[in-house]
C-alpha positions in Angstrom: 49.7 10.4 -12.3 46.8 11.5 -14.5 43.8 13.2 -13.0 41.6 10.1 -14.0 43.9 7.7 -12.2 44.0 10.0 -9.1 40.2 10.2 -9.0 39.8 6.4 -9.3 41.7 5.8 -6.0 39.1 7.9 -4.1 36.1 6.0 -5.4 36.5 2.6 -3.7 32.8 1.7 -3.6 32.1 2.4 -7.2 33.4 -1.0 -8.2 30.9 -2.8 -5.8 28.0 -4.0 -8.0 24.7 -2.8 -6.7 26.1 -0.5 -4.0 24.3 2.6 -5.3 21.0 0.7 -5.6 21.4 -0.6 -2.1 22.0 2.9 -0.7 18.9 4.2 -2.5 16.8 1.3 -1.2 17.9 1.9 2.4 17.1 5.5 2.1 13.6 4.9 0.7 11.0 5.9 3.4 8.1 3.6 4.2 5.2 4.1 6.6 4.3 1.8 9.5 0.9 0.2 9.9 -1.1 2.2 12.4 -3.7 0.3 14.3 -7.1 2.0 14.3 -8.9 2.6 17.6 -12.0 0.8 18.8 -14.4 3.5 17.8 -12.8 3.7 14.3 -13.0 -0.1 14.1 -16.7 0.0 14.9 -17.3 2.7 12.3 -15.5 0.7 9.7 -17.5 -2.4 10.5 -20.7 -0.4 10.1 -19.5 0.9 6.7 -18.6 -2.6 5.6 -22.0 -3.9 6.7 -23.7 -1.2 4.6 -21.4 -2.0 1.7 -22.3 -5.7 1.9 -26.0 -4.8 1.7 -25.4 -2.5 -1.3 -22.8 -4.5 -3.2 -25.3 -5.6 -5.9 -25.8 -1.9 -6.8 -22.0 -1.6 -7.6 -21.7 1.5 -5.4 -18.9 4.0 -5.9 -16.4 4.0 -3.0 -13.2 5.6 -2.0 -11.0 3.3 0.0 -7.9 4.1 2.1 -5.8 1.1 2.7 -2.3 0.0 3.7 -0.1 -1.6 1.0 2.8 -3.5 2.5 6.2 -3.0 0.9 7.6 -6.1 -0.8 11.3 -5.2 -0.1 11.4 -3.9 3.4 9.3 -3.5 6.5 6.4 -1.0 6.4 4.6 0.1 3.4 2.4 3.0 2.1 -1.1 4.2 2.6 -3.0 4.3 -0.7 -6.3 5.8 -1.6 -8.3 4.5 -4.6 -11.8 5.1 -5.9 -13.9 2.7 -7.9 -17.1 0.8 -8.1 -17.5 -2.4 -6.0 -18.1 -5.6 -7.9 -18.3 -7.8 -4.9 -17.0 -8.5 -1.4 -15.4 -11.9 -1.3 -15.9 -13.5 2.2 -13.6 -16.4 1.3 -10.6 -14.4 0.2 -11.5 -11.5 2.5 -11.2 -8.8 -0.2 -13.2 -6.0 -1.7 -13.1 -6.5 -5.5 -13.6 -3.4 -7.7 -15.2 -3.6 -11.1 -11.7 -2.9 -12.7 -10.4 -6.1 -11.1 -8.4 -4.5 -8.3 -8.7 -6.4 -5.0 -8.1 -4.8 -1.6 -7.6 -7.0 1.5 -10.3 -6.2 4.1 -7.7 -6.4 6.9 -5.7 -3.6 5.3 -8.6 -1.1 4.9 -8.3 1.9 7.1 -11.4 3.8 5.9 -14.2 3.5 3.3 -16.3 6.3 1.9 -19.5 5.2 0.1 -20.7 7.7 -2.5 
């Protein structure tokens, strides 16, 4: 028996389509949403109130928010910086001048520059 034929009998999962991709996906690490405490929630509310009053100035902000994963439970925490175009009360998002929209419910912290 050739070495190639011998090796083939020890690789039974190689023929299963998508097996390698499924293994990589299962091993991908995601973070869990961490609820903020009451004091952090009040501080965030105060920052949002200040941002609402200053939104016509297009203030520069740095926002830390949770981005849910589309394929599995959990997600990742992202930090972005930009200028605020507006705060949409109907959609409940902070819209930046570059078009990105961050759901208010996913915001962990805001720094107004």
